[in-house]
Phi, psi and omega in degrees: 000152182269170179278152175279138177273148179242135175274138184239149170061188176068202183286345183272002181293150180290143181290159181293143180296151178292151179302139182266151177284157176301156184301322180294322178290320177295319180293321183294325179280340182269346182252141176289144178293142179271149177283156178300335179261034194321304185293336182272127183277066185294317181296315180297321179293322180291324177292320179296312179295323175300316178295321177297317179295321178300314181293316179295321177295323176294322179296318183258036187292348182279337182250171183295324179299322178292324177292321177297319177298320177300312181295315180296320177298316177297318179298312181296314180295322178292323178298325177297316179288325180292321179300313181297316181296319178297314180298314183292321182290311184282346175269349179091009181288316179203149178275126175239041186300316182291318178299314183288330178291337180290334180299306178291333179291317179289324176297317178298314180298320179295316180297314180298322180297312182285342174276001180060044175290159175304144185303322184291334182287332185295304179293327179295313178297319177299318180293321179296314180295319180297315179296316180294316179295320179297315181298317179293315182293318181295315179299318178294323178293315181293323181297322181286337188242027177241000000 
């Protein structure tokens, strides 16, 4: 096989590399943010307990205790994911604007549901809150990282 030829000099030269960030900034963006309780696996344990409660609640779905276990399992497992999303979003690791915007939207829909608001008002209010919260969270993330 022959050697590859290389074009040299002139307009075909490779452009200069873009300026690099300091090593600390590169490392900060490449590593996930640690929780304040770092060595202790609190998030993992809450997800595990949540999954156990979900399974146990499904087994006992016919009585009130089983339904309570289902709700508590969903809450605990969701809190584990929410904790990670909050830390990653607000530390600048990754934008989780839509996921975080869903929290006030679902809360609003829940409050309206239990307040016996008209059915059409619940999804409309949820969508409005979701859109507003998403826009604010996304704008804040971009402002910090531009």
